[in-house]
Each structure stands twice: as structure tokens, then as C-alpha cells.
BALOLUM-236822 format. One record per residue: y, x, z of N, C-alpha, C in turn. Coordinates in steps of 0.1 Angstrom, whole numbers, plus 5000, padded with zeros to 4 digits. Each point is the difference from the previous one (the first is absolute). Last residue first. Example, Ala and Ser with C-alpha at 12.3 -4.5 7.8 and 13.67 -1.06 7.14 Angstrom:
residues 2
497851285071501150095000501149925008/494350034999501249915000501250095000/
***
This chain:
residues 243
505047425115500349915005500249914984/498050445012499249895002500449875005/502250424991499250034986499249815008/502450215032501149924989498849964988/498350295035500149855000500649904993/499850554994499549865000499549905000/503350345012500149964985499049914998/502250115043501150024992499249934986/496850115038500849885000501349964992/497050404995499349855000501249924995/501950455017499549924982499349914995/500450115048501249964994499849944990/496050185014500649855013501250014989/496850394997500949934992500749874999/496550335020501550015007501249994992/494749924996501350164992501250025009/497449605013499050125007501450154988/501249564988500750065015499550095004/498549804961501150115000500750035011/496049764999499950094994501250124997/500149535018499450135010499350124990/501849594978501150055011499950185011/496649744971500450094990501250045012/497849695020498750134996501050104990/501849595011500150075013499150134994/500049664970501850075004499850115011/495549774977501150065010501150044993/496050134984499649834995501249925007/499350514978500049915009500149884996/498250504976500549894997500049895019/500450554973499449915012500449864997/499550514978499949895000499649955005/501750515008498849875001501149874995/501050615005499949884992499649864999/500250385040499650014985500749905001/501850215035499650044996499350034982/504349805029499149974993499350115000/504250005028499550044990498649965000/503949835027499050065005499449994985/504949925021499350014993498750044998/503550125020499449915010499449924990/503150384988498650005012499649905003/501249954948500649995013499250055012/500550024942499049955013500950015008/502249824962499950195002498949945015/500649624958500850065007499450105008/500349614968499550134998501150055007/498449464989500250115006499550134996/499449574985500449905011501050165009/498549934946500050095012500349945005/497349754966501950005003499550095011/497549794962500050115004501049985007/498149764961500349935006500350105011/498950144961501149974997500349955010/496350284981500549965014501449944996/496350104957500750075010500649895014/495549954966501549974998500950105018/494749824961500850105012501849984996/497949534988499550164995501350075010/498149555002498650125007500850104990/502449585007499350014986498950104999/503249995031499249845006498650014987/501750445014500849954999499249855002/498850485024499049944986501849905002/500450525018499349865004499749954986/501750445006499449965013499049835007/503150404962499549844997499250015010/504050315007498749994995499649864997/504850165016499649994989498749984993/501549975051500849924990499650024980/497750215040499849884999500749894992/500850484997498449924997500249904999/503550225019500550004983498249914997/500850045051500249884987499950054989/498150365019499849905007500249804989/502350445006498750044987499849834997/502650065036500849994988499150004991/498350155042500049875002501349954987/498650445005499149964993500049805003/503650285011499350084986498849884998/501250025048501349944990499549984986/495950085031501450074995501449894991/496449725034500150134993500850044995/497849515014500950145001499150094998/500849424994499450164997500550055008/498649444989500950095012499650214999/499549464969499650185007501350035003/498349434998500850145003499650124998/499149444989499650144994501150045005/498549495011501150104999499150145003/498449525000500750034987500650124996/497149945040499749944993500550034989/500750405015499749915011500249834996/498650584989500049884993500149925017/501650544986499549935012500049784989/499550614997500049874990499549865005/501850535029499149864995500749944991/500250585019500449814998499449914999/501450594979498949885013501049855001/499650484958500449895005499449905007/499250394969500650035015500349935004/498949924955501750075002500350045018/495849834979500450164989501350025006/497649635017499850095008500250104988/502249604994500250065015499450145008/499349774954500950055004500350085012/496349764997500450114990500550084999/499649575017499550085010500150174999/501649664973501350005009499550095011/497349854961500950064997500850075013/496449705013499350074993500950184996/501849475009499450095008499450175001/500549684962501450075002500050115013/496249754984500250144989501450085006/498449585020498750155005500550094991/502449574994500650065015499050195001/502349674960498750095004500050065009/502849735000499449914990498750065000/504350035036499550074994499049904990/505449985022498149955002499550134992/504550085016500249775000498549995004/501750445019499449954995500049834993/502550445033499449875001499749954983/500950475032500149924987499649885004/502450455027498949884999500549894991/499750585016500549914994498849894996/501950505026499749905001500249874986/500150615011500249854999499449925003/500450545021499849914990500349845002/502450494994499549905008498949934993/502450354973500449885006499949865009/498250444997501450044991500349885000/496050055020501050045007501250004994/496050044973499749815008501350005014/499750354970499949904989500349885009/498150405020501249985001500749924988/495650055007500949955011501350075003/497250054959499949815005500849995013/499150504982501649934997499849825003/497350275022501050014997501149964993/495349984995500649945012501150035008/498550224953500149855003500249915015/501050534981498749915012500549874998/501850304959500749975012499149965009/498450164958500450105005500349925022/499449784962498450005004500350095009/503949864975499249895008498950065008/502050244965500449995010499549915010/498349964958499450105009500950075016/501049614975498550015000499650115008/504050004977499949865010498950045010/499950204961501050075003499949945013/498049794965499550105002500150095013/503049674974498749885012499550175007/503750024966500250085017498849935007/500449864952500350125003500250055012/499549524995498550074992499850125001/503849835021499049995005498950024993/504449964980499650105012498849945004/500449744971500150164994499750085009/501549595016498749974991499450184998/504649865012499150055013497950034995/503949874968500050155000499150045013/500349564990499450074990499950124999/502749765028498649955004499350054989/505149995006498650125007498649994996/506049834986498049985004499250044999/505450075024499150054985498549934999/502850005043500749934991499750014984/497850435033500449825008501149974985/496850395003500049934987500849855004/498550325032500550084987500249914992/497949815033501350054999500950094997/494949924992501149854995501150055010/497350315004500049984986501349924997/497849995042501250105000500250014989/496849675007501650035004500850055001/495550134988500449914991501449974999/497850245034500250064988500949954992/498049755032501050055007500850114992/495649794977501249905009501450075001/495950245005500349984987501449924994/498050055044500450134994500350024988/497649685017501749915006500550195000/495449984986500849864993501650025003/496750305016500750014996500649904988/498449835039501350165004500050034984/496649744999501349945002501050055004/496250214969499949945014501649925003/497150034951501150095012500349935014/497349824958499950165003500950105006/500349534995498650015000499850105007/505249834996499350084994497950005005/506149875004498749955002498950034994/505849885011499350134991498049995010/505849724995498750055015498950054987/506049905003498650064989499350035013/504649734992499250065009499250034992/504650114986498949964996499349995013/505250084998498850045001499049964997/505149924987499049985011498850075002/503049964960500650035009499950015014/498449784961499150165002501250005014/499349595009499250154989500450074991/500749545025501250084998499050184996/497249645012501149924994501150104997/495550225013500549895002500949964993/495250234992501650034996500549875010/495550225005500449865004501150054994/494950184987501350005005501449905002/494750254998500549895004501650044998/495350274984501149995007500749854997/495250365000500649814997501549975006/496450364981500750015007500549914994/495850304992500549834999500750005012/497850504980500349905012501249864996/495550334979501249965000501349915009/496450514999500449875004501049914995/499650475009499049994991499549884999/503750145027498550005005499450024994/503149844975500449995011498850035013/500849924952499650094999500450055014/502949554981498750134998500050085005/501849465014500250194993499550055000/501149484992498350155004500950074995/502449475015500150134990499050135002/502249445011498550075003500250114985/503949605025499350124992499450095005/502649585011499250055001499450094995/504849675014499250024991499050135005/504149635014499250055005498850064989/506149895007498249964991499250105008/504349685019499250134995499549954995/500749695028499350165008500550114990/500449465000501850104995499350175008/496149694986501749944995500550085000/495750244988500249895012501749955002/497150234957501649975005499549945008/496550374977500649895011501250004998/495950254969501549965004500049865008/496050414985500749885005501449975007/496850394967501449985006500149845002/496550464992500149834997501550005012/
***
């Protein structure tokens, strides 16, 4: 199935589901998310790969191989070729992936780009329970830690993890139907702003888990940031939201 999205000036994002047969005697359903930047195909697309039948490490391997293929097609439309390639070569990628120790690949991916941090501000959540569950699921799937923070009308999402996972999270947040509009129809997040995206420094404390928290005062919220060594981040980006 193909779902097309046209977010403002961010280029085009779309999802494709394909079934690849005869892999370990079962069909593998691959969900591919392509984000084509405005200057595609001179710029590589962002690609995200998900499948219930594959491990997270295997999905990352498929994504890396697709990006390698994409480089060979730079400056020419490539999505169709990439889909054909993955249908023909998925079996080989999975075999290779199985022979490499998953833990090692995860560790090397983590240190490759360093650990990054993302601070997002959401304007509102109409379908709060569903929205919260979706954010929790994405954070868990992408191995991101941090906080979803509610304070009065202010909603913040603070995430830490691999840079590639942070980028993937941003694509999901921008292109998936996470909320409902005033008439109750499912809709994408159009009122999100990225306050900060930066590499985690030595003075920053790493979050061990992803938690949903509600704060009754600005002081409580400030304390959460201070405990994590993020005082500067707080003072630069959060108080202006209350003006």
C-alpha cells in the first residue's frame, strides 16, 4: 500500500508495504518509509525500515544496505529501483546480519555518530491517550530514552539516543497520523516545533528510561532538567514558551 504525504516544504514522505516471499519459509512484510527532500534526487532520501518478522538490528542492516544502493543512483529517481533491490536481496542481507553479533553492530552504531538529544514542543494533544501510547511505542522501538512532559498547556518531548534513531523519530512524528482534528478525523502533527537538536555532552546525564511525567509548577519542570544537567537547555528554550 502507498500512503502519500506532502508536509509543507519538507519534500514528500510516503510509506510502502511490500511482502518478500520464501524467506525462512515465511513471507516477510516490510514497511518502508521514504522521505524525499525538496532537492531529491540530488540528495539521498531518508529511509526507515520496520518489520514485525525482523529484529531491530536486521531492520537497521536493511536500511544501511538500501542507503548504499541509493548512493549508486544519486541524481536519478531511485525509489522504484530500491524497492526491486530489497525484494531480490533481502534474503542475503538477513543471512549476513545473522552472522554478525547483533550486540557489536548495535554498539558500533551507537558510537558512530555519538548520542544525540532532541527537544520538541507540541501545541496540543486532542487524542491524548492514543498520542502518548504512540510516542511511547516509537521511543521503545528506536531505543530512545527521555521524557514526555506535561506542564499546564505546555507539552515537551525530550529524547536521547543514536543520531539515526533521532532522525527516524522526527520523520515518524511529522508524517504519521498521531492525533485527531477538531472534527475527530485522524491527522498529522502540524504544530510541532524542534526547539533543539544537539549532541549529548559529558555534563549531560543520560536518561535510562523513557517516562511520561506531569508537573504542577514550572519549578518542578526546571528541576527535571537540572537533575539531567540540562539547566542551560531549560533556560534557553522553556521559559519563552510561557510568554
